Each structure stands twice: as structure tokens, then as C-alpha cells.
KEVEXMAR-583457 format. One record per residue (C-alpha): x, y, z. Coordinates in Angstrom, 1 decimal, always signed. Layout:
<atoms>
+--------+--------+--------+
!     px !     py !     pz !
+--------+--------+--------+
!      X !      Y !      Z !
...
+--------+--------+--------+
</atoms>
This chain:
<atoms>
+--------+--------+--------+
!     px !     py !     pz !
+--------+--------+--------+
!  -13.2 !   +5.1 !   -5.6 !
!  -13.7 !   +9.1 !   -7.4 !
!  -11.1 !  +11.6 !   -7.3 !
!  -13.7 !  +13.8 !   -5.6 !
!  -14.6 !  +11.0 !   -3.0 !
!  -10.5 !  +11.3 !   -2.2 !
!  -10.3 !  +15.2 !   -2.6 !
!  -13.6 !  +15.3 !   +0.2 !
!  -11.7 !  +12.2 !   +2.7 !
!   -8.5 !  +14.1 !   +2.2 !
!  -10.2 !  +17.5 !   +3.4 !
!  -11.8 !  +15.7 !   +6.5 !
!   -8.7 !  +13.5 !   +7.4 !
!   -6.5 !  +16.8 !   +8.0 !
!   -9.5 !  +18.5 !  +10.1 !
!   -9.6 !  +15.8 !  +12.5 !
!   -5.8 !  +15.9 !  +12.8 !
!   -6.5 !  +19.5 !  +13.7 !
!   -8.7 !  +18.6 !  +16.8 !
!   -7.1 !  +18.1 !  +20.2 !
!   -7.8 !  +14.5 !  +21.8 !
!   -8.3 !  +14.0 !  +25.8 !
!   -7.0 !  +11.1 !  +28.4 !
!   -8.7 !   +7.8 !  +28.6 !
!   -7.9 !   +4.3 !  +29.6 !
!   -5.5 !   +2.2 !  +27.9 !
!   -8.2 !   -0.8 !  +27.3 !
!  -10.7 !   +1.3 !  +25.6 !
!   -8.3 !   +3.2 !  +23.6 !
!   -7.3 !   -0.5 !  +22.2 !
!  -10.4 !   -1.6 !  +21.5 !
!  -11.1 !   +1.6 !  +19.6 !
!   -7.9 !   +1.0 !  +17.6 !
!  -10.0 !   -2.3 !  +17.1 !
!  -13.2 !   -1.1 !  +15.6 !
!  -11.1 !   +1.2 !  +13.3 !
!   -8.8 !   -1.6 !  +12.0 !
!  -11.9 !   -3.4 !  +11.4 !
!  -12.9 !   -0.8 !   +9.3 !
!  -10.2 !   +0.1 !   +7.6 !
!   -9.9 !   -3.9 !   +6.6 !
!  -13.7 !   -3.7 !   +5.4 !
!  -12.8 !   -0.5 !   +3.5 !
!  -15.2 !   +1.3 !   +5.2 !
!  -12.6 !   +4.5 !   +5.2 !
!  -15.0 !   +7.2 !   +6.3 !
!  -16.2 !   +4.7 !   +9.1 !
!  -12.9 !   +4.5 !  +10.5 !
!  -12.5 !   +8.0 !  +10.0 !
!  -15.4 !   +9.1 !  +11.8 !
!  -14.7 !   +6.4 !  +14.9 !
!  -11.0 !   +8.4 !  +14.9 !
!  -12.7 !  +11.3 !  +15.5 !
!  -14.1 !  +10.1 !  +18.4 !
!  -11.1 !   +8.8 !  +20.3 !
!   -8.7 !  +10.0 !  +23.0 !
!   -5.1 !   +9.9 !  +23.3 !
!   -3.2 !   +9.6 !  +26.4 !
!   +0.1 !   +9.2 !  +25.9 !
!   +2.7 !   +9.7 !  +22.8 !
!   +2.5 !   +6.2 !  +21.5 !
!   -1.0 !   +6.1 !  +21.1 !
!   -0.5 !   +8.9 !  +19.1 !
!   +2.1 !   +7.1 !  +17.3 !
!   -0.8 !   +4.3 !  +17.1 !
!   -3.2 !   +6.7 !  +15.1 !
!   -0.4 !   +8.5 !  +13.0 !
!   +0.6 !   +5.1 !  +11.5 !
!   -3.7 !   +4.1 !  +11.1 !
!   -3.4 !   +7.5 !   +9.0 !
!   -0.5 !   +6.6 !   +7.3 !
!   -2.6 !   +3.3 !   +6.4 !
!   -5.8 !   +5.1 !   +5.4 !
!   -3.8 !   +7.6 !   +2.7 !
!   -2.3 !   +4.6 !   +1.4 !
!   -5.7 !   +3.0 !   +1.1 !
!   -7.1 !   +5.9 !   -0.7 !
!   -3.6 !   +6.3 !   -3.1 !
!   -2.1 !   +9.8 !   -1.7 !
!   +0.5 !   +7.9 !   -0.9 !
!   +2.8 !  +11.2 !   -0.2 !
!   +0.4 !  +11.8 !   +2.4 !
!   +0.7 !   +8.5 !   +3.7 !
!   +4.7 !   +8.9 !   +4.0 !
!   +4.5 !  +11.7 !   +6.1 !
!   +1.8 !  +10.3 !   +9.0 !
!   +4.6 !   +6.9 !   +8.6 !
!   +7.6 !   +9.8 !   +9.3 !
!   +5.7 !  +11.3 !  +12.2 !
!   +6.5 !   +7.7 !  +14.2 !
!  +10.3 !   +7.6 !  +12.6 !
!  +11.7 !   +8.4 !  +16.0 !
!   +9.5 !   +6.4 !  +18.2 !
!  +10.9 !   +4.5 !  +21.7 !
!   +8.5 !   +1.3 !  +21.1 !
!  +10.3 !   -1.5 !  +18.8 !
!   +6.7 !   -2.4 !  +17.8 !
!   +5.9 !   +1.0 !  +16.3 !
!   +9.3 !   +1.5 !  +15.1 !
!   +8.4 !   -2.0 !  +13.2 !
!   +5.6 !   -1.0 !  +11.8 !
!   +6.7 !   +2.3 !  +10.8 !
!   +9.1 !   +0.9 !   +8.5 !
!   +6.5 !   -1.4 !   +7.3 !
!   +4.5 !   +1.5 !   +6.2 !
!   +7.1 !   +3.4 !   +4.4 !
!   +8.3 !   -0.3 !   +2.8 !
!   +4.7 !   -0.2 !   +1.1 !
!   +5.0 !   +3.5 !   +0.7 !
!   +7.7 !   +2.6 !   -1.5 !
!   +6.5 !   +0.0 !   -3.7 !
!   +3.9 !   +2.1 !   -4.6 !
!   +6.4 !   +4.9 !   -5.9 !
!   +8.8 !   +2.3 !   -7.6 !
!  +11.7 !   +3.0 !   -5.4 !
!  +11.9 !   -0.5 !   -5.1 !
!  +15.8 !   -0.5 !   -2.9 !
!  +14.0 !   +1.6 !   -0.5 !
!  +11.4 !   -0.5 !   -0.3 !
!  +13.4 !   -3.7 !   +0.2 !
!  +15.7 !   -1.7 !   +3.0 !
!  +12.6 !   -0.6 !   +5.0 !
!  +11.5 !   -4.4 !   +4.9 !
!  +15.0 !   -5.9 !   +5.9 !
!  +15.1 !   -3.0 !   +9.1 !
!  +11.8 !   -4.3 !  +10.2 !
!  +12.6 !   -7.6 !   +9.8 !
!  +15.6 !   -6.7 !  +11.8 !
!  +13.4 !   -5.6 !  +14.8 !
!  +10.6 !   -8.2 !  +14.6 !
!  +11.9 !  -11.6 !  +12.5 !
!   +8.3 !  -13.0 !  +12.8 !
!   +6.0 !  -10.5 !  +10.6 !
!   +4.9 !  -11.5 !   +7.7 !
!   +4.1 !   -8.2 !   +5.9 !
!   +7.6 !   -7.0 !   +5.3 !
!   +8.4 !  -10.2 !   +4.4 !
!   +5.8 !  -10.2 !   +1.4 !
!   +6.8 !   -6.6 !   +0.5 !
!  +10.4 !   -7.6 !   +0.0 !
!   +9.6 !  -10.5 !   -2.4 !
!   +7.3 !   -8.6 !   -4.1 !
!   +9.6 !   -5.8 !   -4.9 !
!  +12.5 !   -8.3 !   -5.3 !
!   +9.8 !   -9.7 !   -7.9 !
!   +9.5 !   -6.5 !   -9.8 !
!  +12.6 !   -6.0 !   -9.6 !
!  +13.6 !   -9.3 !  -11.6 !
!  +15.0 !  -11.3 !   -8.6 !
!  +12.2 !  -14.0 !   -9.2 !
!  +14.4 !  -17.4 !   -7.7 !
!  +15.5 !  -15.3 !   -4.7 !
!  +11.6 !  -13.8 !   -4.4 !
!   +9.6 !  -17.3 !   -4.2 !
!  +12.6 !  -18.6 !   -1.9 !
!  +11.6 !  -16.6 !   +0.7 !
!   +7.8 !  -16.9 !   +0.3 !
!   +8.2 !  -20.8 !   +0.2 !
!  +10.2 !  -19.9 !   +3.6 !
!   +7.4 !  -18.1 !   +5.1 !
!   +4.3 !  -20.6 !   +3.9 !
!   +6.3 !  -23.3 !   +5.4 !
!   +6.3 !  -21.7 !   +8.5 !
!   +2.7 !  -20.4 !   +8.5 !
!   +0.2 !  -21.5 !   +5.9 !
!   -0.9 !  -17.1 !   +5.9 !
!   -3.9 !  -16.1 !   +3.1 !
!   -1.6 !  -13.1 !   +1.8 !
!   +1.5 !  -15.3 !   +1.5 !
!   -0.3 !  -17.7 !   -0.6 !
!   -1.5 !  -14.8 !   -2.5 !
!   +1.8 !  -13.5 !   -3.2 !
!   +2.8 !  -17.1 !   -3.9 !
!   +0.4 !  -17.2 !   -6.3 !
!   +0.9 !  -13.8 !   -8.0 !
!   +4.6 !  -14.7 !   -8.5 !
!   +3.5 !  -17.7 !  -10.9 !
!   +1.1 !  -16.1 !  -12.6 !
!   +4.2 !  -13.5 !  -13.7 !
!   +5.0 !  -16.3 !  -15.1 !
!   +2.4 !  -17.5 !  -17.4 !
!   +1.5 !  -20.4 !  -14.7 !
!   -2.1 !  -19.9 !  -14.3 !
!   -2.9 !  -23.4 !  -13.2 !
!   +0.2 !  -23.3 !  -10.3 !
!   -1.4 !  -20.1 !   -9.2 !
!   -4.9 !  -22.0 !   -9.5 !
!   -3.5 !  -25.0 !   -7.3 !
!   -1.7 !  -22.9 !   -4.8 !
!   -5.2 !  -20.8 !   -3.7 !
!   -7.2 !  -23.8 !   -3.9 !
!   -5.1 !  -25.7 !   -1.6 !
!   -5.2 !  -22.7 !   +0.7 !
!   -9.3 !  -22.5 !   +0.3 !
!   -9.7 !  -26.1 !   +1.5 !
!   -8.4 !  -24.4 !   +4.9 !
!  -10.1 !  -21.3 !   +4.9 !
!  -13.2 !  -21.6 !   +2.7 !
!  -14.5 !  -18.1 !   +3.3 !
!  -11.4 !  -16.0 !   +2.9 !
!  -12.2 !  -12.7 !   +0.5 !
!   -8.6 !  -12.2 !   -0.6 !
!   -8.4 !  -15.7 !   -1.8 !
!  -11.7 !  -16.5 !   -3.3 !
!  -11.7 !  -12.7 !   -4.9 !
!   -8.2 !  -13.4 !   -7.1 !
!   -9.1 !  -17.2 !   -8.0 !
!  -12.1 !  -16.0 !   -9.4 !
!  -10.1 !  -13.7 !  -11.7 !
!   -7.2 !  -16.5 !  -12.6 !
!  -10.7 !  -18.9 !  -13.3 !
!  -11.7 !  -16.2 !  -15.8 !
!   -8.4 !  -16.1 !  -17.6 !
!   -8.6 !  -20.0 !  -17.3 !
!  -11.7 !  -19.9 !  -19.5 !
!  -14.1 !  -20.9 !  -16.6 !
!  -16.8 !  -18.6 !  -16.6 !
!  -18.9 !  -20.4 !  -14.8 !
!  -16.2 !  -20.8 !  -11.6 !
!  -15.0 !  -17.8 !  -11.4 !
!  -19.1 !  -16.2 !  -11.1 !
!  -19.3 !  -18.3 !   -7.9 !
!  -16.3 !  -17.5 !   -6.4 !
!  -16.9 !  -13.7 !   -7.0 !
!  -20.5 !  -13.6 !   -6.4 !
!  -19.0 !  -14.5 !   -2.8 !
!  -17.1 !  -11.6 !   -2.7 !
!  -20.3 !   -9.3 !   -3.8 !
!  -22.3 !  -11.5 !   -0.8 !
!  -19.6 !  -10.5 !   +1.5 !
!  -19.4 !   -6.5 !   +0.6 !
!  -23.1 !   -6.4 !   +0.7 !
!  -23.1 !   -8.3 !   +4.3 !
!  -20.4 !   -5.3 !   +5.2 !
!  -22.7 !   -2.2 !   +3.4 !
!  -19.5 !   -1.8 !   +1.6 !
!  -21.7 !   -0.5 !   -1.4 !
!  -18.7 !   +0.9 !   -3.6 !
!  -17.1 !   -2.0 !   -3.6 !
!  -20.1 !   -4.2 !   -4.0 !
!  -20.9 !   -2.2 !   -6.9 !
!  -17.7 !   -3.2 !   -8.7 !
!  -17.9 !   -7.0 !   -7.7 !
!  -21.5 !   -6.9 !   -9.3 !
!  -20.4 !   -5.3 !  -12.2 !
!  -17.6 !   -7.6 !  -12.7 !
!  -20.2 !  -10.4 !  -13.2 !
!  -22.4 !   -8.8 !  -14.8 !
!  -20.0 !   -7.7 !  -17.6 !
!  -19.6 !  -12.0 !  -18.2 !
!  -23.4 !  -12.7 !  -17.7 !
!  -25.7 !   -9.5 !  -18.0 !
!  -28.9 !  -11.7 !  -16.8 !
!  -26.8 !  -13.0 !  -14.0 !
!  -29.1 !  -10.7 !  -11.9 !
!  -32.6 !  -11.2 !  -12.7 !
!  -33.6 !  -13.2 !  -10.1 !
!  -32.7 !  -12.3 !   -6.3 !
!  -29.6 !  -13.8 !   -4.8 !
!  -29.7 !  -14.3 !   -1.5 !
!  -26.8 !  -14.9 !   +1.4 !
!  -27.8 !  -18.0 !   +3.6 !
!  -27.5 !  -17.7 !   +7.6 !
!  -24.5 !  -19.9 !   +8.1 !
!  -22.5 !  -17.5 !   +4.8 !
!  -23.5 !  -14.9 !   +7.0 !
!  -21.8 !  -16.9 !  +10.4 !
!  -18.4 !  -17.4 !   +8.2 !
!  -18.5 !  -13.8 !   +7.2 !
!  -18.5 !  -13.1 !  +10.8 !
!  -15.6 !  -15.1 !  +11.8 !
!  -13.7 !  -14.0 !   +9.0 !
!  -13.7 !  -10.5 !   +9.6 !
!  -12.7 !  -11.3 !  +13.1 !
!   -9.8 !  -13.3 !  +11.9 !
!   -8.8 !  -10.3 !   +9.8 !
!   -9.1 !   -7.5 !  +12.3 !
!   -6.8 !  -10.2 !  +14.9 !
!   -4.4 !  -10.5 !  +12.0 !
!   -4.2 !   -6.7 !  +10.8 !
!   -0.2 !   -6.1 !  +11.6 !
!   -0.1 !   -9.2 !   +9.4 !
!   -2.2 !   -8.0 !   +6.1 !
!   -0.7 !   -5.6 !   +3.4 !
!   -2.0 !   -2.1 !   +2.8 !
!   -2.2 !   -2.0 !   -0.7 !
!   -3.3 !   +1.4 !   -2.4 !
!   -7.0 !   +1.2 !   -3.9 !
!   -6.1 !   +1.7 !   -6.9 !
!   -9.0 !   +2.9 !   -9.6 !
!  -10.7 !   +0.2 !  -11.4 !
!  -12.2 !   -0.2 !  -14.8 !
!  -15.9 !   -1.1 !  -15.1 !
!  -15.5 !   -4.8 !  -16.3 !
!  -14.0 !   -7.8 !  -15.8 !
!  -11.5 !   -8.0 !  -18.4 !
!  -10.7 !  -11.5 !  -20.1 !
!   -7.7 !  -10.1 !  -21.9 !
!   -4.6 !   -8.1 !  -21.1 !
!   -0.9 !   -6.9 !  -22.2 !
!   +1.1 !   -3.8 !  -21.5 !
!   +1.6 !   -1.0 !  -23.4 !
!   +3.2 !   +3.0 !  -23.0 !
!   +1.7 !   +6.5 !  -22.9 !
!   +3.1 !   +8.6 !  -25.8 !
!   +1.6 !  +12.0 !  -27.4 !
!   +1.9 !  +14.3 !  -25.0 !
!   -0.5 !  +11.9 !  -22.7 !
!   -2.8 !  +11.5 !  -25.2 !
!   -2.0 !   +7.9 !  -26.9 !
!   -1.1 !   +4.4 !  -25.8 !
!   +1.2 !   +2.0 !  -27.9 !
!   +0.7 !   -1.8 !  -27.8 !
!   +0.4 !   -4.6 !  -30.0 !
!   -2.3 !   -5.3 !  -32.3 !
!   -2.8 !   -8.7 !  -31.0 !
!   -3.5 !   -7.2 !  -27.1 !
!   -6.3 !   -5.0 !  -28.6 !
!   -7.6 !   -7.3 !  -31.9 !
!   -7.2 !  -11.7 !  -31.1 !
!   -7.9 !  -13.7 !  -33.7 !
!  -11.1 !  -14.5 !  -33.6 !
!  -12.2 !  -12.3 !  -30.9 !
!  -14.6 !   -8.9 !  -30.6 !
!  -13.1 !   -6.5 !  -28.4 !
!  -15.9 !   -4.5 !  -26.8 !
!  -14.2 !   -2.3 !  -24.5 !
!  -10.2 !   -1.4 !  -23.9 !
!   -9.0 !   +0.5 !  -20.3 !
!   -5.9 !   +1.0 !  -19.3 !
!   -3.9 !   +1.7 !  -15.7 !
!   -0.8 !   +3.6 !  -15.1 !
!   +1.4 !   +2.1 !  -12.4 !
!   +0.1 !   +5.0 !  -10.0 !
!   -3.4 !   +3.5 !  -10.5 !
!   -4.9 !   +5.9 !  -12.9 !
!   -7.3 !   +4.8 !  -15.2 !
!   -8.4 !   +5.7 !  -18.6 !
!  -11.1 !   +4.0 !  -21.1 !
!   -9.3 !   +4.2 !  -24.8 !
!  -10.5 !   +3.2 !  -28.5 !
!   -8.2 !   +2.0 !  -31.2 !
!   -7.4 !   +4.7 !  -34.0 !
!   -4.4 !   +2.5 !  -35.6 !
!   -3.6 !   -0.6 !  -36.3 !
!   -0.6 !   -2.7 !  -37.9 !
!   -1.3 !   -6.3 !  -38.0 !
!   +2.0 !   -6.7 !  -40.2 !
!   +4.3 !   -5.4 !  -37.6 !
!   +2.2 !   -6.1 !  -34.8 !
!   +1.3 !   -2.6 !  -33.2 !
!   -1.6 !   -0.4 !  -32.2 !
!   -2.5 !   +2.9 !  -31.1 !
!   -5.1 !   +3.5 !  -28.6 !
!   -6.6 !   +7.1 !  -27.6 !
!   -7.2 !   +7.7 !  -24.5 !
!  -10.7 !   +9.4 !  -23.4 !
!   -9.1 !  +10.7 !  -20.7 !
!   -5.2 !  +11.7 !  -21.4 !
!   -2.8 !  +11.5 !  -18.7 !
!   -0.4 !  +14.3 !  -17.5 !
!   +2.2 !  +15.3 !  -20.2 !
!   +5.1 !  +14.6 !  -18.0 !
!   +4.2 !  +11.0 !  -18.1 !
!   +4.3 !  +10.9 !  -22.1 !
!   +7.2 !   +8.7 !  -23.6 !
!   +8.6 !  +11.1 !  -26.7 !
!  +10.5 !  +10.5 !  -29.7 !
!  +13.2 !  +12.3 !  -28.2 !
!  +13.9 !   +9.0 !  -26.2 !
!  +13.4 !   +6.4 !  -29.0 !
!  +16.4 !   +4.6 !  -30.0 !
!  +17.7 !   +1.8 !  -32.4 !
!  +18.1 !   -2.0 !  -31.3 !
!  +21.7 !   -3.0 !  -31.3 !
!  +23.0 !   -6.9 !  -31.4 !
!  +24.8 !   -7.5 !  -27.8 !
!  +22.7 !   -4.0 !  -25.7 !
!  +21.5 !   -5.1 !  -22.3 !
!  +18.2 !   -4.5 !  -22.3 !
!  +15.0 !   -4.0 !  -19.5 !
!  +11.4 !   -5.2 !  -20.4 !
!   +8.5 !   -3.9 !  -18.3 !
!   +5.4 !   -5.3 !  -18.2 !
!   +2.6 !   -6.3 !  -16.5 !
!   +2.5 !  -10.2 !  -16.3 !
!   +0.3 !  -11.4 !  -13.5 !
!   -3.4 !  -11.7 !  -12.6 !
!   -3.2 !  -10.7 !   -9.1 !
!   -0.5 !   -8.1 !   -8.0 !
!   +1.0 !   -7.7 !  -11.6 !
!   -1.7 !   -6.4 !  -12.2 !
!   -1.2 !   -2.9 !  -10.5 !
!   +2.8 !   -3.0 !  -10.0 !
!   +4.7 !   -3.9 !  -13.6 !
!   +7.7 !   -6.2 !  -13.5 !
!  +11.0 !   -6.3 !  -15.0 !
!  +12.9 !   -8.8 !  -16.9 !
!  +16.3 !   -8.1 !  -17.8 !
!  +18.4 !  -10.1 !  -20.8 !
!  +20.2 !   -8.6 !  -23.8 !
!  +19.4 !   -8.2 !  -27.1 !
!  +20.9 !  -11.3 !  -29.1 !
!  +19.9 !  -10.5 !  -32.9 !
!  +18.4 !   -7.9 !  -35.2 !
!  +16.3 !   -7.9 !  -38.2 !
!  +16.6 !   -4.9 !  -40.8 !
!  +16.1 !   -2.7 !  -37.7 !
!  +12.5 !   -4.5 !  -38.0 !
!  +12.3 !   -6.9 !  -34.9 !
!  +14.7 !   -8.1 !  -32.8 !
!  +15.3 !  -11.2 !  -30.4 !
!  +16.2 !  -10.9 !  -26.7 !
!  +17.2 !  -13.1 !  -23.8 !
!  +14.5 !  -11.1 !  -21.6 !
!  +11.5 !  -13.1 !  -20.7 !
!   +8.5 !  -12.0 !  -22.2 !
!   +5.0 !  -13.7 !  -21.8 !
!   +1.5 !  -12.8 !  -22.7 !
!   +0.8 !  -10.3 !  -20.5 !
!   +3.9 !   -8.6 !  -21.2 !
!   +3.1 !   -8.1 !  -24.6 !
!   +2.7 !   -4.3 !  -26.0 !
!   +5.1 !   -3.3 !  -22.9 !
!   +8.2 !   -1.1 !  -23.9 !
!  +11.8 !   -2.4 !  -24.0 !
!  +14.5 !   -0.1 !  -22.8 !
!  +18.2 !   +0.1 !  -22.9 !
!  +19.9 !   +1.1 !  -19.9 !
!  +20.0 !   +4.8 !  -20.9 !
!  +16.2 !   +4.6 !  -20.7 !
!  +15.5 !   +4.8 !  -24.0 !
!  +12.7 !   +3.0 !  -26.2 !
!  +14.2 !   +0.8 !  -28.3 !
!  +11.5 !   -2.0 !  -28.6 !
!   +7.7 !   -3.5 !  -27.8 !
!   +7.6 !   -6.7 !  -26.8 !
!   +5.2 !   -9.1 !  -28.1 !
!   +5.2 !  -12.7 !  -26.4 !
!   +4.9 !  -14.9 !  -29.5 !
!   +6.4 !  -14.6 !  -33.2 !
!   +3.5 !  -14.7 !  -36.0 !
!   +3.7 !  -17.3 !  -38.3 !
!   +4.5 !  -14.6 !  -41.6 !
!   +7.3 !  -13.5 !  -39.2 !
!   +8.7 !  -16.6 !  -38.7 !
!   +8.8 !  -17.8 !  -41.8 !
!  +10.2 !  -14.5 !  -43.3 !
!  +13.1 !  -14.6 !  -40.4 !
!  +13.5 !  -18.2 !  -39.9 !
!  +12.7 !  -20.1 !  -36.8 !
!  +14.0 !  -18.9 !  -33.0 !
!  +14.1 !  -20.8 !  -29.8 !
!  +10.6 !  -20.2 !  -28.0 !
!  +12.6 !  -19.5 !  -25.0 !
!  +13.5 !  -16.0 !  -26.2 !
!  +11.8 !  -13.1 !  -26.3 !
!  +10.2 !  -11.0 !  -29.7 !
!  +10.0 !   -7.4 !  -30.2 !
!   +9.2 !   -4.6 !  -32.6 !
!  +12.0 !   -1.6 !  -33.0 !
!  +10.9 !   +1.4 !  -32.0 !
!  +12.3 !   +2.6 !  -35.6 !
!   +8.2 !   +0.7 !  -36.9 !
!   +6.9 !   +3.0 !  -34.5 !
!   +5.9 !   +5.4 !  -37.1 !
!   +3.8 !   +2.4 !  -38.8 !
!   +0.9 !   +3.7 !  -36.6 !
!   +2.0 !   +6.9 !  -35.1 !
!   +3.9 !   +9.5 !  -37.4 !
!   +6.6 !  +11.7 !  -35.9 !
!   +9.7 !  +13.1 !  -36.7 !
!  +12.9 !  +11.2 !  -35.7 !
!  +15.9 !  +12.2 !  -33.9 !
!  +19.1 !  +11.2 !  -32.2 !
!  +18.4 !  +10.7 !  -28.7 !
!  +19.4 !  +13.1 !  -26.5 !
!  +19.4 !  +10.9 !  -23.2 !
!  +22.9 !   +9.7 !  -22.3 !
!  +23.2 !   +8.8 !  -18.9 !
!  +22.5 !   +5.0 !  -17.6 !
!  +21.0 !   +3.7 !  -14.8 !
!  +20.1 !   +0.9 !  -12.5 !
!  +17.9 !   -1.1 !  -12.9 !
!  +15.6 !   -0.1 !   -9.5 !
!  +16.0 !   +3.7 !  -11.2 !
!  +14.9 !   +2.8 !  -14.3 !
!  +11.8 !   +1.3 !  -13.0 !
!  +11.4 !   +4.3 !  -10.5 !
!  +11.5 !   +6.4 !  -13.5 !
!   +9.2 !   +4.4 !  -16.3 !
!   +6.5 !   +3.7 !  -13.4 !
!   +4.4 !   +6.1 !  -14.3 !
!   +4.6 !   +6.0 !  -18.1 !
!   +3.9 !   +2.2 !  -18.5 !
!   +0.7 !   +0.8 !  -18.5 !
!   -1.4 !   -2.5 !  -18.1 !
!   -3.9 !   -2.5 !  -21.3 !
!   -7.5 !   -4.6 !  -20.5 !
!  -10.3 !   -5.5 !  -23.2 !
!  -13.4 !   -6.9 !  -22.4 !
!  -14.5 !   -9.5 !  -25.3 !
!  -16.6 !  -12.0 !  -26.4 !
!  -16.4 !  -14.9 !  -29.3 !
!  -17.0 !  -13.5 !  -32.8 !
+--------+--------+--------+
</atoms>
């Protein structure tokens, strides 16, 4: 979704809100509401807006329901502040169902803003009003995973799944396992679900990505094709275009022969749509973050530096051994994408600097005044993008201590680091950058410094960043200590996922 489209959509929404509505029957209103929810589910937001323009309001509760729908639409187009504004309008409602939905909307807003403690609190408030709702429990679990409370998160999700075999719960569980480098378990969870609901588009889409990362391109395309056909059936050109570009980046000749949708597939797609509309209130509404135009076959993490023009990551993220990288894209925690090129690397220190085609705002850049020296025994936070699903949109924290340093060049931490965290920043609790994570120790480094236990994380000291990025070293200015949640919120716009399209040499 382009920025220009978002601006027009925002203007259109604002104009619609100013219109006066007229009384109509409750039955007619509920049917109109159902149709609008259907369009939002299908990401046909312009059509949803047209229908809202025609709807007629007869009482305060109906107006509140419309305000919640506006909040959902603004959340979809990643206009988070506007979404919050509409959810806040229903904050003092007298209707418990609307109140529960309001707290869910605010929890989703806070999750997108990186305000994890607030997201948890709003989710709990919604659960207190109506403990049968799925959405707030999933949001609660996601927020706890992001903040590093994984055991509590998976407990919530497993209990939820035992009571109701829901797609949103299955996806959240798969994301959890993916966050901890267990793609096999993620696939197992979703394959078991797809046996019961073989046409669930969200699950098929996630399986396509998981199979691609597992190297099974044929299976990945098989599932992605169903996603493509679904959006073709719904005439959602934007999503259809994205799915087609994904397939073509794997097999450029795939669509040389026409691909038709079978009649039985159309019937199944209609049934899936009806189920999605019915369960609208149980489905998570997430922002449509910007997407890159290829099916990434590899990824890691990084941090924005150099007044927004550059990103630091690992060398092995953008130059994997035996692999030719064709494209690189980055996306920050606010959902903004920029394409990138490599401008400097250090194989010895596993570092690389990327120059961005479209720079980020200077305020998101992490500057040398906040680079700090790693110290043995110091508490640290690793922040990065470890998962295939939700974890590629929202970064996750792991916490530990620095257990050993090596000549101010490298250090070992007890914080968990997996492959998706590679290139991600490591902060101390003052919010200073002490290092860059890499998932596995290079054999030459292992020989130089000695083999260490495999359950420890390895990192390059921030003092080594000058190997690829020259800067003037200064004494860190920041002395304030942050909680995990406040550090996460502060760093969310600056930490990026680095996606690559590659092929074997």
C-alpha cells in the first residue's frame, strides 16, 4: 500500500466522518455492518469506506460500532494514531461488548506502537469483561513473547488452543516456535490445522513462507498459489500483485501458462469468506506494513545509523557462503520499507553496512554518542526479528548478561540469539549499543578464542563497528536506566529486519 494511497484514504475517511447519518432499522444496520466487516477482512478498504458512507445511524451504540470499524480501518492502513483516536471515542461506552472491543483495539494500537506493558494491560481489561474472546488473549501472548516472557506466552496459547482450534491461535503458536528457530514445529502445527480447514488463507500464506525457508520451493509455491487465487477471486489487486511477485521471484516462468481457479475452489473460497466474516471479532486486525517486492529466502536484523542513511548488520546476513544475493530490503518496526545496497563489509568481524535507497527519518538513527563498551556481568537486551510470521513485523527481546569479553572485540552473552537475530543490536539497560549479535561463532574465531557452550550467544563489540563505519568515538551521554518494556518502545523505530533474495552460485 503506497504512501500516496494512504494519504488519499485518510482524507476520504476524514470527509466521510463529517457526514450526517439518519435513522434506520437495527436489522438493516447489522447487515450493513456485516458487509463492511467482510470488506475489511478482504483488505478491500476502499469498498468498506464506500459502504460506511452509505450506512445510517439510529443510536449511540451504533455510532460506537462505526467508530470501532474506523479504528480497525486506520489500523489496517498503519495510521496508528488515528486508529487510537477512534478507539478512544468509545472508551466510556455503556455497552460491555463495545467496551471489550475498545480495549482490544487499544491493545492492538499499543502493540503496534511497541508499548508492550500498555498492550498487556488493555488485553487483560478486555479479558476481564469477556473471558471468552480470543483476540485479547492472543495479543497478551504476543506482547509477552516480544518482551521475552516466552514460557508464559506459550502457556496462554496452548490453553487457548485446547479449548478452541482457531486459526489465529494456531498461527500465534507457529509464530512462537518460529521465534525460537523451530520451523519444523511451526510447520507441524499449521499442517495439522490445515487438515481441518484446508482453505484458510492466513494459514496457507504462513505455510508458504515456512516451506520456502525450509528449502521446499515446490510446496511453498503450491500454498502461495492458493493465496494468489483467493485474492484474484476477491479482486483484491494489491494483495494479488504481492502474491504473484512472491511466486515469480522464486520461479520467473511460473505464470507462462495460465493458472485457472477451479469451480470447487471458488465454492471453498466463498465458504472461507463467510467464516471470516462471522468470526470478525475474534480475528486480529494488524497493520498492513509495507512489503518488499520479492519472496525473501533469507533474513536477519540490523539497526539504523548514519543519520538514517545506513544500516549495520552481519556480513553473513547479506553475503551467505555459497549464495549470490540479488536483492536486499529492510523494514523498521514502524513498517517502513527501504531497499538497500552493500557499501562496506568486514568478513573478519562479520559486519556489513548497507546504504538505504530511501533514508529513514534522522530521529530513528542510532548515533555514536550512544555506543558503549561491553562489560562482563552487565545486563543486556538483544532485539531482533527471529520469526517467519509475526516476528518479521514485530521485533522480539531476549535478556541476559555479558558472561565474557575478548579483547574488546567480541563477547559472549547468556541472552538467546538465533539465526533471525543475526545483525541485531545488543543494548545495555542504559539504552546504549554494546554490540551486534551473530548466531553462531565463526570457526576462525572459535580457534582464536576457544570453543564456547552452544547455548550462549555471540556478539561483536560496538567498538569494532569502525571496521565498516568510521565514526568519532565519544563517551556515551546516556546514563538513565530503562525497563525492558520502555527500552523496547524506545528502540522499535530504529531496529530493522533485513530481507534478502538469493540463489545458489
